C-alpha positions in Angstrom: 94.4 80.6 88.7 94.0 84.1 87.4 96.5 87.0 87.9 95.6 89.0 91.0 93.8 92.2 90.4 96.5 94.2 92.3 99.3 93.0 89.9 97.1 93.7 86.9 96.4 97.1 88.2 100.1 97.9 89.0 101.1 96.7 85.6 98.4 98.6 83.7 100.4 101.8 83.0 102.7 99.7 80.8 100.0 97.7 79.1 97.2 100.1 78.4 96.6 101.3 74.9 97.2 105.0 74.4 93.6 106.0 74.1 92.8 104.3 77.5 95.4 106.0 79.6 93.0 108.6 80.8 92.2 106.2 83.7 95.7 106.6 85.2 95.3 110.3 86.5 91.9 109.4 88.0 93.4 106.4 89.9 96.4 108.4 91.0 94.2 111.2 92.1 91.9 108.8 94.0 95.0 107.3 95.7 96.3 110.8 96.6 92.9 111.8 98.1 92.8 108.6 100.1 96.3 109.2 101.4 95.5 112.8 102.5 92.2 111.6 104.1 94.0 108.8 106.1 96.8 111.2 107.1 94.2 113.6 108.5 92.3 110.8 110.1 95.4 109.4 111.8 96.5 112.8 113.0 93.0 113.6 114.4 93.1 110.5 116.6 94.4 111.1 120.0 96.5 108.6 122.0 96.7 105.0 120.8 96.0 104.4 117.2 94.1 101.1 117.7 91.0 102.3 115.8 93.1 103.1 112.7 94.8 99.7 112.9 91.5 98.0 113.3 90.1 99.8 110.2 93.3 98.9 108.3 92.8 95.2 109.2 89.1 95.2 108.2 89.9 96.9 104.8 92.7 94.3 104.2 90.3 91.5 104.9 87.7 93.0 102.6 90.3 93.3 99.8 91.4 89.7 100.3 87.8 88.5 100.3 87.1 90.3 97.0 90.3 88.9 95.6 89.3 85.3 96.5 85.8 85.9 94.9 87.6 87.3 91.8 89.6 84.1 91.6 86.5 81.9 91.7 83.9 84.0 89.9 85.7 86.8 88.0 84.2 87.0 84.6 81.1 85.0 85.5 79.9 87.4 88.2 77.2 90.0 87.6 78.8 92.1 90.3 81.9 94.0 89.0 84.5 92.3 91.2 87.5 93.6 89.3 86.9 97.3 89.8 85.7 96.8 93.4 88.8 94.8 94.2 91.0 97.4 92.6 89.4 100.2 94.6 89.8 98.2 97.8 93.4 97.6 97.0 94.0 101.3 96.6 92.2 101.9 99.9 94.2 99.3 101.8 97.5 100.4 100.2 97.0 104.0 101.1 96.1 103.1 104.7 99.2 100.9 105.0 101.4 103.7 103.5 100.2 106.3 105.9 100.5 104.0 108.9 104.0 102.9 107.9 105.2 106.5 107.5 103.6 107.3 110.9 105.5 104.4 112.5 108.8 105.5 111.0 108.3 109.1 112.2 107.4 107.9 115.7 110.4 105.6 115.8 112.7 108.5 114.7 111.2 110.8 117.4 111.8 108.2 120.1 115.4 107.5 119.0 116.1 111.2 118.8 114.8 111.8 122.3 117.1 109.1 123.8 
């Protein structure tokens, strides 16, 4: 079994050679832009957040499917599964981060109102 792409990606700042660290600001910028976008998207939704939760579940399933394909056909594939899986991981992680913070804020507001 190969190491999951998410673990490799999270450990990459410590293992990249010095001349390849230019990738890190791009990945962090992409993560920041996704987080801002999902915050705006969650705030724009009125009422129940079922659409956001549904999209979050779909992106998590897509990430897991790519991870399984990476485990079986990683280096042999003509499709670049590693980068796609890494991007889907950032996508799902930023959605989960935004929704988790939203749930914490909502919980604090309800406990403060009591």
